[in-house]
N, C-alpha and C positions, 0 to 999 in steps of 0.2 A: 594636583590636576594631571591627568594622563594625557598630555597633548598629542602623543604619537599613537594613540589608540586608533586603529583604522576605522572602527565604527563611529567614534566621535568625529573624526575628520569627515566622514561621509555624511553624517547627519548635519554637521555644521555647514558643510558646503551646500547641501540641499536647502537648508533653512536660509542661508544667505542669498542663494539664487532666487528663491521665492520672494524674499524681502526686497531684493534689488528690482525685481519685476514689478512688485507692488509700488515701490517708490517711484520708478520711472512712469508707471501708469498714472499715479497721482499727480506727478509733475506735468505730464502732458495734458491731463484733464483739469489742471489747476484745482485739485481737490486735496486739501491738507490731510483729511482723515486717512486716505490711502498712503500718503507719504509717511504719516505717523506709524501705521502698521508696518510699513516697509522698514523703517528705522528700528522698530522694536524687534522685528525678525532678524535683521542683520546684527543687532547688538546682543541678542539673546545668548549666543555662544560665549560671550565674555563673562557671563554671570553664572552659568550652569556648567558643571564639569563632568557630569555623568551622561553618557550617550542616551540612556533610556529617559532620563528627566528632560534632556534637551529635545528628544523626539516628542515627548508630551507637551512641552512648552510650544514647540513649533506647531503641533496640532491645535492647541488652544488659540494661538495667535492667528493661524489660518482660518479658524472658525470666525474670528473677529473680522478678518478681511472679507470673507465671503458672506458675513452677516450684513454688511453694508447695504446692499440693494434692498434687503428686507427692511432695514431700519429706515430707508428712505420712504418706503410706503407707509410706515407707521408714524414717523416723526417729521417727514418732509426732508427735502435735499439740504445738504450743508451749504454754507455760504462760500462763494468763490474767493480765491486769493486775489487781492487787488495788486496789480503790478505797479511798481514805482518807476514811472517814466517821466 
């Protein structure tokens, strides 16, 4: 794995930033599905070592994130996370 490839570092940083934003949005809205996509985006760079494949994986996972509102209209909204208090 070429960890110091500048293109890989750039794509991994963009993917992780999008994933972090999705995770925080899901945490604020108490929606586990956005949190799941965020975790997948953040962890994708650990499993893919080629920058082009990582960019493709990021694009696919972003489609999953942005497909969420469409799926709500088709299948209904997901259940909220119940807090333990």
